[in-house]
C-alpha positions in Angstrom: 52.2 16.5 65.4 52.4 19.8 67.3 52.0 20.0 71.2 48.8 21.6 70.7 47.6 18.7 68.8 48.8 16.0 71.4 47.7 18.2 74.4 45.1 17.0 76.5 42.4 19.0 77.5 42.2 19.6 81.4 38.9 18.8 83.3 38.4 22.5 84.4 38.8 23.8 80.6 37.2 26.9 80.2 34.0 26.7 77.9 33.9 30.4 77.3 31.2 31.2 79.7 32.6 33.9 82.1 30.9 35.0 85.2 31.4 38.7 85.3 30.9 38.8 89.0 34.1 36.9 89.4 36.1 38.7 87.0 36.1 41.8 88.8 39.6 43.3 88.9 40.8 46.6 90.1 42.3 49.0 87.8 45.6 48.4 89.5 45.5 44.9 88.3 44.5 45.7 85.1 47.0 44.3 82.4 48.7 46.9 80.2 47.3 46.7 76.8 50.1 46.3 73.9 48.2 48.4 71.4 48.2 51.3 73.2 44.6 51.7 74.5 44.3 52.0 78.0 42.5 49.1 79.9 38.5 49.7 80.3 37.0 46.8 82.5 33.5 47.9 81.2 34.6 47.6 77.6 36.0 44.1 78.5 32.9 43.1 80.1 30.7 44.2 77.1 33.1 42.3 74.8 32.8 39.0 77.2 28.9 39.6 77.1 28.9 39.5 73.3 31.4 36.9 72.9 29.1 34.8 75.5 25.8 35.6 73.3 27.7 34.3 69.8 28.6 31.3 71.6 25.1 30.7 72.8 23.8 31.4 69.2 26.1 29.2 67.8 25.5 26.3 70.2 21.8 26.7 69.7 22.2 26.5 66.0 24.3 23.3 66.4 21.5 21.6 68.5 18.9 22.5 65.6 21.0 21.4 63.0 21.8 17.9 64.9 18.3 17.4 65.5 17.5 18.0 62.0 20.3 15.8 60.7 19.0 13.0 63.3 15.5 13.1 61.8 16.6 13.2 58.3 18.6 10.1 59.2 15.9 8.3 60.6 13.6 9.1 57.6 16.4 8.0 55.3 16.6 4.7 57.3 13.0 4.3 57.0 12.9 4.8 53.2 15.5 2.3 53.1 13.7 -0.3 55.0 10.5 0.3 52.6 12.5 -0.1 49.7 14.0 -3.5 51.0 10.5 -4.7 52.0 8.9 -3.7 48.9 11.9 -4.9 46.9 11.3 -8.6 48.3 7.7 -8.5 47.8 8.4 -7.7 44.0 10.7 -10.7 44.0 8.3 -12.9 45.8 5.4 -12.0 43.4 7.8 -12.5 40.2 8.8 -15.8 41.3 5.2 -16.8 42.1 4.2 -15.5 38.6 7.0 -17.5 37.0 5.9 -20.8 38.7 2.2 -20.3 37.7 3.2 -19.7 34.3 5.5 -23.0 34.3 2.4 -24.7 35.7 0.2 -23.6 33.0 2.6 -24.6 30.4 3.2 -28.0 31.8 -0.1 -28.9 33.1 0.8 -29.1 36.8 -1.7 -29.0 39.8 -1.1 -26.5 42.7 0.5 -29.1 44.8 3.1 -30.0 42.1 3.8 -26.4 41.5 5.0 -26.0 45.2 7.4 -28.5 44.8 9.2 -26.9 42.0 12.9 -25.6 42.5 14.8 -23.2 41.0 15.2 -19.3 40.3 15.1 -18.7 36.3 12.6 -20.2 34.0 14.7 -22.7 32.6 15.7 -24.1 35.9 11.9 -24.3 36.7 11.1 -26.0 33.5 13.5 -28.7 33.7 12.4 -29.3 37.4 8.8 -29.5 36.1 10.1 -32.1 33.4 12.0 -34.2 36.4 8.7 -33.9 38.5 6.4 -35.3 35.6 9.1 -38.0 34.8 9.1 -39.1 38.5 5.1 -39.4 38.6 5.6 -41.8 35.7 5.0 -39.6 32.7 1.8 -38.7 33.7 0.9 -35.2 33.0 -1.6 -33.6 35.3 -5.1 -32.9 33.6 -5.5 -29.3 32.5 -8.5 -27.5 33.8 -9.5 -25.7 30.7 -12.5 -24.6 29.2 -14.3 -27.0 26.7 -13.0 -26.5 23.1 -15.2 -26.8 19.9 -14.9 -30.1 18.4 -15.5 -30.2 14.5 -17.7 -27.2 14.7 -19.8 -28.1 17.7 -20.2 -25.7 20.3 -20.0 -27.0 24.0 -22.2 -25.6 26.7 -19.9 -24.1 29.4 -22.5 -24.2 31.9 -23.9 -27.7 32.9 -27.4 -28.4 32.6 -29.5 -28.6 35.9 -31.6 -31.7 36.3 -34.2 -31.9 38.9 -34.2 -34.4 41.7 -37.0 -36.2 40.1 -35.3 -36.9 36.8 -32.0 -38.1 38.6 -34.2 -40.4 40.8 -36.0 -41.9 37.9 -32.7 -43.2 36.4 -32.0 -45.0 39.7 -32.7 -48.7 39.3 -34.9 -50.0 42.0 -34.4 -53.4 43.5 
């Protein structure tokens, strides 16, 4: 490494802002210009002013860029959080749908479905079979719509009876 790369910056390092009032030099103290031009304090002050304006402009642009970059990073972070949240919700919904599919296929009740363990359909089916075997081989009753039996259609809505009809069938003592 060169000395310039390893040198520490002193605390009173000049930031490029010059106070022209402090920089008043007499013409007798003016340095001799090596390119043949005579030293002109007014021209030097104008050049310093121009450099200061350019530096200020660059600093302002840098601040705007940094603010825009911070805002973009915040939006990206928010988008990533939303994606992660939606991804976890999707995974939970898929898992629930798979469990309900297994429940329908195996005839499990809602409380039995909650006890199933597994991540894949095969794992859940195997666990459902174990659960049913542990329950004594009984399958839970399925809640299905009545089917047609030998051409007779069943009435999906139960017949309503009046209170008097029900009371007439109750034996009296």
